[in-house]
C-alpha positions in Angstrom: -59.2 -74.8 -57.8 -59.1 -76.4 -54.3 -62.9 -76.6 -54.3 -62.9 -78.4 -57.6 -60.3 -80.8 -56.4 -62.3 -81.6 -53.3 -65.4 -82.1 -55.4 -63.4 -84.5 -57.7 -62.3 -86.5 -54.6 -65.8 -86.7 -53.3 -67.2 -88.0 -56.6 -64.3 -90.5 -56.9 -65.0 -91.9 -53.4 -68.7 -92.2 -54.2 -67.9 -94.0 -57.5 -65.6 -96.4 -55.6 -68.1 -97.1 -52.9 -71.0 -97.8 -55.3 -68.7 -99.9 -57.5 -68.0 -102.1 -54.5 -71.7 -102.5 -53.8 -72.7 -104.6 -56.8 -75.1 -107.2 -55.6 -75.2 -110.4 -57.8 -78.2 -111.1 -60.0 -79.5 -113.8 -57.7 -79.9 -111.3 -54.9 -83.3 -110.0 -56.0 -84.5 -113.6 -56.5 -83.4 -114.5 -53.0 -84.9 -111.4 -51.4 -88.3 -111.8 -53.1 -89.1 -115.4 -52.4 -92.6 -115.6 -51.1 -93.3 -119.4 -51.1 -90.9 -120.6 -48.5 -91.5 -124.1 -47.3 -91.4 -124.6 -43.5 -89.2 -127.5 -42.6 -89.5 -127.3 -38.8 -90.5 -124.8 -36.2 -89.7 -124.4 -32.5 -90.7 -121.8 -29.9 -87.4 -120.0 -30.7 -87.2 -120.1 -34.5 -88.7 -121.3 -37.8 -86.5 -122.9 -40.5 -87.7 -122.8 -44.1 -86.3 -123.7 -47.5 -86.9 -122.9 -51.1 -85.4 -124.6 -54.2 -84.1 -122.1 -56.8 -84.0 -123.9 -60.1 -80.4 -123.0 -61.1 -78.9 -124.0 -57.7 -78.3 -127.6 -56.3 -78.8 -126.6 -52.7 -82.1 -125.0 -51.5 -82.0 -121.5 -50.1 -82.5 -121.5 -46.3 -84.3 -118.9 -44.2 -84.4 -118.9 -40.4 -86.7 -116.5 -38.5 -85.5 -116.3 -34.9 -87.1 -114.5 -31.9 -84.4 -112.2 -30.8 -83.6 -111.5 -27.1 -80.4 -109.7 -27.7 -80.1 -106.1 -28.7 -80.6 -105.9 -32.5 -77.5 -103.8 -33.1 -75.5 -106.2 -31.0 -76.4 -109.2 -33.2 -75.5 -107.2 -36.3 -72.2 -106.4 -34.6 -71.6 -110.1 -34.3 -72.3 -110.6 -38.0 -70.1 -107.7 -38.9 -67.0 -108.7 -36.9 -65.6 -111.3 -39.2 -62.4 -111.6 -37.3 -64.2 -113.1 -34.3 -66.0 -115.8 -36.2 -63.4 -118.4 -35.3 -64.1 -118.1 -31.6 -67.7 -116.8 -31.4 -69.4 -119.1 -34.0 -68.0 -122.6 -33.5 -70.9 -124.2 -35.4 -69.8 -122.2 -38.5 -66.6 -124.2 -38.6 -64.6 -121.1 -39.5 -60.9 -121.8 -38.9 -59.4 -118.6 -40.3 -60.9 -115.2 -41.1 -59.9 -111.7 -41.7 -61.2 -108.3 -42.9 -59.0 -107.2 -45.8 -60.4 -103.7 -46.3 -63.2 -101.5 -44.9 -64.8 -98.2 -45.9 -67.7 -97.0 -43.8 -70.5 -99.6 -44.1 -68.7 -101.7 -46.7 -65.9 -104.2 -46.1 -64.1 -107.0 -48.0 -63.4 -110.1 -46.0 -62.6 -113.8 -46.3 -62.9 -116.9 -44.2 -62.0 -120.6 -44.5 -64.6 -123.2 -43.5 -63.1 -126.5 -42.5 -65.7 -129.2 -41.8 -64.3 -132.5 -40.6 -63.7 -135.1 -43.4 -64.2 -132.5 -46.1 -61.7 -130.3 -48.0 -61.6 -126.7 -46.6 -63.7 -124.1 -48.4 -62.4 -120.5 -49.0 -64.9 -117.7 -49.2 -64.2 -114.1 -50.3 -67.1 -111.8 -49.8 -68.3 -108.3 -49.6 -70.1 -107.2 -46.4 -72.6 -104.3 -46.5 -74.2 -103.0 -43.3 -77.3 -100.9 -43.0 -79.2 -99.8 -39.9 -81.2 -103.1 -39.9 -79.1 -105.7 -41.8 -75.8 -107.1 -42.7 -75.7 -108.5 -46.3 -72.9 -110.5 -47.9 -72.1 -111.9 -51.4 -69.3 -113.7 -53.1 -66.6 -111.7 -54.8 -63.6 -112.9 -56.9 -60.2 -112.0 -55.5 -56.8 -113.0 -57.1 -55.0 -114.0 -54.0 -53.3 -117.3 -53.3 -53.3 -119.3 -50.1 -50.7 -121.8 -49.0 -53.1 -124.7 -49.0 -53.7 -125.6 -52.7 -56.5 -128.0 -51.7 -58.8 -125.2 -50.6 -62.0 -125.2 -52.7 -63.8 -121.9 -53.5 -67.2 -121.5 -52.0 -70.3 -119.8 -53.4 -72.4 -118.0 -50.8 -74.8 -115.1 -50.6 -77.2 -114.0 -47.8 -78.1 -111.6 -45.0 -78.8 -111.0 -41.4 -81.9 -108.8 -41.1 -83.7 -107.3 -38.2 -87.4 -106.6 -38.2 -90.2 -106.2 -35.6 -93.4 -108.3 -35.2 -96.0 -107.8 -32.6 -93.6 -105.7 -30.5 -90.8 -108.3 -30.7 -87.5 -108.3 -32.5 -87.0 -110.9 -35.2 -83.7 -111.9 -36.8 -84.1 -113.3 -40.3 -81.1 -115.2 -41.6 -81.2 -116.0 -45.3 -78.5 -117.9 -47.2 -78.0 -119.6 -50.6 -74.8 -121.7 -50.9 -73.0 -124.1 -53.1 -69.9 -125.7 -51.5 -68.6 -127.0 -54.9 -66.3 -130.0 -55.0 -67.2 -133.6 -54.8 -69.7 -133.7 -51.9 -73.2 -135.2 -51.9 -75.7 -132.3 -51.9 -78.0 -134.1 -49.3 -75.1 -133.9 -46.8 -74.8 -130.1 -47.3 -78.6 -129.7 -46.9 -78.7 -131.7 -43.7 -75.6 -130.0 -42.3 -77.1 -126.6 -42.9 -80.4 -127.4 -41.2 -78.5 -128.8 -38.2 -75.7 -126.2 -37.8 -77.2 -122.9 -39.0 -79.7 -122.7 -36.1 -76.9 -123.5 -33.6 -74.7 -120.8 -35.2 -77.5 -118.2 -34.7 -78.0 -119.2 -31.1 -74.2 -118.9 -30.5 -74.4 -115.4 -32.1 -77.2 -114.4 -29.8 -75.3 -115.7 -26.7 -72.3 -113.6 -27.6 -74.5 -110.6 -28.4 -76.1 -110.8 -25.0 -72.7 -110.9 -23.4 -71.8 -107.6 -25.1 -74.6 -105.8 -23.2 -73.6 -107.0 -19.7 
């Protein structure tokens, strides 16, 4: 009887875990884009975009030559509670991890860019040995500020190797919603996302000292 009970608990936990790991339909599209358009390139990184028909803002991909330890940069992506201090260019003013089970966690953060209404984003985080993925989830929880606008966002931090060097590939598809010109969002992403990744690497390097 005890063995059957333990088996039931094991199956239940597995069902819960996989139920929490339901990637959105757009995920496969985002991961399988092959015709990225290079916007600009530096010695450190290359920023590309791709317009997905159903979305107003192009998907962004940044391939960055990584000097930090790969697991340390994934640690930065994983530790949502430190976004407010570690990633100033992300404009995250509040953040928290609500629940965690092994390599899956549920978290939220508020992005508050000057002159715009703050954006609230609830997401599921999934960590593997070479990546941290995230996608939007719906959570029935109120915040004191009724002017907060829900944000759509999906993407990943992924580590790979090319010619003996570690590469961080950051991919994101976002829609801020609300009354904001899309060209402003596009320009802001291209300016601030590379800065955010550089901030992440600086902090990751400090973890190994």
